[in-house]
N, C-alpha and C positions, 0 to 999 in steps of 0.2 A: 504493500500500500504506500509506504514511504517513497518508493521508487516512482510510483505513478504521480504523486503530488509534486515531485521534484523534476518531473520529465519536461522536455521542451513542449510536448503536445499539450500538457496541462497549463503551462504558462501561456501558450497561444490561446487556449480556451479562456483564460482569465482576461487576456488582453481584448479578445473579441467581446466578452461580456462587458468590460469597461467601456469599450467604444460604443456598443449598442446603448448602454445607459446614458452616456454623455450625449450621444446623438439624439436620443429621445428627449432629454432635458432641453437641449438647444432648439430642437424642432418645436417643442411645446412653447418655448419662449417666443419663437416666431409666430406660431399659430394663435396663441392667446393675444398677441399684439395686433396681427393683421388678418388672421384667418386666411381664406383664399379670396380675399376682396369681396366677400359675400355682400350682395345688394348694390354694389357699385357697378352698374351696367356697362360703362365703357371698358372696364378691365376685369370684371368678375369672371370666375371660372365658368359659370353658366353660359356667359356670352362667348367665352373662349372656345368651349367645346362645340357650341352651336355655330361658330364662325361669324358671329355678329358683333364682336367686340370692336372698339374703335382702333384705328391705326395710331401708333405703331404696335400696340399691345397684341393685336390679332396676328401679327407676323410670328409670334413666339409659340409655334404650334407643335413642338416636339412631343411633350407630354399629353396635350389634348388629343393629338392624332393617335397616340397609342391607346388612350382611353376609348376613343371612338372606334378604333379597330377592334379592340377586345369586345366591346359591346356588340358590334356588328357580327361577330363570329358566333354569338350566342343566340339561340332561338328566342323569339319575341316573348314567348310565355315564360321562359326562364328569366329573362331580363326583368319582366314585370314582377315576378315572384320575389326575386332578390331585392329589387328596388322597394317593394312594399315592406319587406322585412327591415331593410336598412332605414327606411323613412318612418317607421312605426312611431307614433307620437309618444308612446311610453318611454322611448329611449332618451327623451329629453331629460327625464328625471332619474336616469340610470347611470351607472358608471361604464357602460359599454356603448360604443358608438361615438361618432364625432359630434353629435348634437348636444352632448352633455354641456349644460350651462349656456348653450347658444341656440335658443329656440327659433331664431330667425335664420339659422344657417341654411344655405342652399343645399346642404346634405340632406335636408328633409323634403326636397322637391323630387317626387317620384321620377320625373323626366330627366333629372340630372344626377340623382343620388349615387348610382353605380359608378358613373364616370368621375364624380367628385371623390369617392373613396379610392378609386384607382389612382388618380393624380396625387391625392394626399399621400398614399403609401409609396408611390413612385418617388415623390420628392423626398420623403424620409429616407428611402433606400439610397437615393443619390447622395444625400448628406452623409449617410453611413459609409457608403463606398468611397466618398471623397476623403474620409479620414484615413483609410488604408493607403489611398493613392498619395495623400500628403505625407504620410509617414515614409513611404518609399522615396518620395522626392527629397525629404529632409536628409535621409541617409545618403542619397546621391550627392547632396551638398556638403557632406562631410560631418554632419551632426552625429553626436554619440547616440547609441541606441536608446538610452533613457530620454534624452532630449528630443529625439525624433519621435518617440512615443507620446511624449507630453505635449509637444507643440501643436499637433493637430487638434487635441482636446481643447486646448486654450483657444485656438482659432475658432473652433465650432461654437464655443460658449460666447465668443465675442461677436459672432455674426448677427444675433438679434440687435446688438447695439448699433451695428452699421446699417441695418435695415431700418433707417430712420426716414421720415417723410414718405414712406412707402416700403412695402415688402411683398415679394411675389414668389410663387412656387418655383418659377424657372431660375431664380437666383441660386438655388442649391444644385441644379444641374450644371449651371455655369461653373461653379467651383469644381465640380467633378471633372468636367471636360477640360478646364484649364490645367488641372494637375496632370491628367492623363496625357494631354498634348505635350507638356513639358517632359514627362517621363519618356515619351516616344521620341522626342527630338534629341534627348540626351544621348550622346555617344552612339550614333548610328553604326551598326556592325558592318563596316565596309569590306571586311575581309571575306564575307560571304555574300555574293550577289543575291542569293535567294532570301537570306535573312534581311538584307537591305531592302529588297522589294516588299517583303512582308511588313517590315517596320514602317516604311513610307506609305504603304497601302492603308495600314491601320491609322497612321497619322492623318491621311486624307479623309478617312471615314470619320474620325473624331472631329475634324474641321467641319465636315458637312453637317453632322448632327449638332455640333456646337452652334453653327450659324442658324440651323433650323430651330434651335432652342432660343437663341437671342442673336439678332443680327450684328451686334457689336463684336462678336467673335471674329469677324473679318479683320478688325484692328488688332485683336490680341495675337493673331498668328504672326504679325510683323515682329513681335517681341521674341519669337522663337529663333530668330537668326543667330544670335550669339551661341545658343546651344547646338544648333546645327553645324556651326563652324568648328566645333570640337573635332569632327571627323571629316567633314566635307570641305572641298575647296571653295573659295569665295563665290565663284560663279554658280557652282552647283547648289550651294546653300541658298543663294539669292533666287535661283530658279525654283527650288522647293518652296520657298516662302511665296514666290509669285504664283505658283500653282495652287497652293493652299488658299491664297487670297482670291484667286479666280474661282475656286470651288465654292468658297463662302459667298462670293458675289453672285454666282449663279443661283444658289439656294435663296439668297435674299431677293433676287430679281423674280424668281418663281413665286415667292410669297407676295411680292408687290403686285404682280399681275393677277394672282389668284384673288387678292382682297382689295383690288383697286377701287371697288365700289363702296367700300365701308366708310363710315364717317371718320373724321379725324385727319391727321396729316402724316406724312412720311416720317418726320422727326419733330421733336419738340425743341424749337430753337429759342434759347433763353440766354443770350450773351450778356455778360455782366452781372447776372443774378447773384452768383457766388462771390464776385468781387465786392459788391455792396454788402453781402451777408457778412463777410469776414472783416469788413471795415467797421462794423458795429461791435464794440467791445462786449455788449451784453450777450451777443450770440455765442460767444466763447464759453459762456457759463450756463447755457440753457440745459434743461433736464427733460427727461421723458420717462414714461412708465415702461420698464423692461423687466421681465421676470416678475411682474407684479409689484415692483418697488420703483420709486422715483429715483432715477440715477442719471449721471451725465449722458448727454447725447453722443452719438458716434463721432461728431466733429467738434467736440468740446475741448477746452484747454486741458482737461484731465487726460483725455484720450491722446491728444497731441503730445503731451509730456511723456506718456507711457511709450508711444511709438518712437519718439526721439531717443529715449533711453535704449530701446531695443536696437535701433539703427546704430547708435554709437557703439554698443557692445558687440553687435553681431557683424557689422560691415567688414571689418578686417579679417574675419574668419571665413567669409564667403569665397569660394573659388572665383577666379576672374570671370568665367563665362556667366555665372549667376549674377555677379555684380553688373555686368553689361546688360543682362536681362532686366535687372531692376531699373537701370538708367533708361533702357528702351521703353519699359512700361510707363515710367514717369513721363517720358517725352511724348508718348502716344495718348495716355489716359488723361493727364492734366489738361491739355487743351480741349479735349472732348468734354471734360467736366465743366470747364469754364464756359463753353459755348452752348451745351445742350442740357445740363443738369439743372434741376430745380434747386432753389436756395437751400443749402445745408443737407442735400440728399447724398449722404455718404455712400450709399450702395452704388452710385455711379462712378465710384473709384474702385470698382470690383476687380479691374485688371491688376491692381496692386495687392490683392489678397495673397497670391503666391509669394510676392516679395516680402510682405509682412510675416508670413509663415516662415520663410527661410531665415529672415533676420532673427525671429524669435527662437528658432531651433539652434542657430549658431550662438546666440547670446546665452541660451540655457546651457549649451555645451561648455561655454567658458565659465559660467558661474558654478556649474556642477563639478568642474575639474580644478577649482581653486584649491591650492594646498591648504591642509588643515591649519598650519601655522599662520597663513595669510588671513584665513577666516577669523582665527582667534585674535589676531592683531587688528582686524578691521572693525 
């Protein structure tokens, strides 16, 4: 028995259990804050799965398309029976089902409820899967195993803070796809043409579904160039990035054509909104209810101080390729944030999530390896 509890398999079991627990807590923090935009017609899940949401929200069809596809494969009678069970009014006062404490939830609408539950659990699984992808990414960046294990947990718990001024189910898929794209771009195995082709094919597939999930993925693929350059010559790395951008552009164009008749606009152009936001000192100290407690917002002075400390401690430990990726992400994301993001909407800096994760992991590595005498003296 002792051998079993000290085995690597049992340690992996404990890690999975920990990741599931933290992912559930973080996802609940998001859901109790925003739900799935229930009742907000222009961007609610009900309008997303029906294809009637406003542009640009309606373009983000990856999870809704899966939910619609699953429902279409089931007999109509089965869908009706499952939907009636899931939307049963008594579930409002029970501890089972998503309607608990949310009697106005779209999960109670028989025409939507099955697809609502599918998207809900797909988003949770995307968050859970992203934790394992982020751990692998931290290890690639040279973080120690303990730091690489802890950093994704901290990142997941911070996500509800960054989902300020809005939060959407597709934000969790975006985190997963960004981490997977970086893992695939890291050290392409050029010694084997077959493995190279497989890796690049998978990277192209991730880019396609990433753009299907959120059109901004087109810009994120530009930040992969420093990672691709680890193994590919300059022109080949640029060609791969160009191909990925082309794939994302084609997906985005298909979405634009498909939903050209929907209300709204292609983008939300808000130049200067965040410049004026940060010029107001009071905005640096604003709070918001997260995890049921009034806490600093995602772009508050408290959060900026924490991020600055992580950057100072972790930057020097990052490999050069990852430092270049961070700089590329800043160069791409910050202008987009200043041009298109609503005032204080931290989630529109999502392309920097992997950068924050890596800085956190390398900072933790340094702090965990400080000599005992140094800790005692500090």
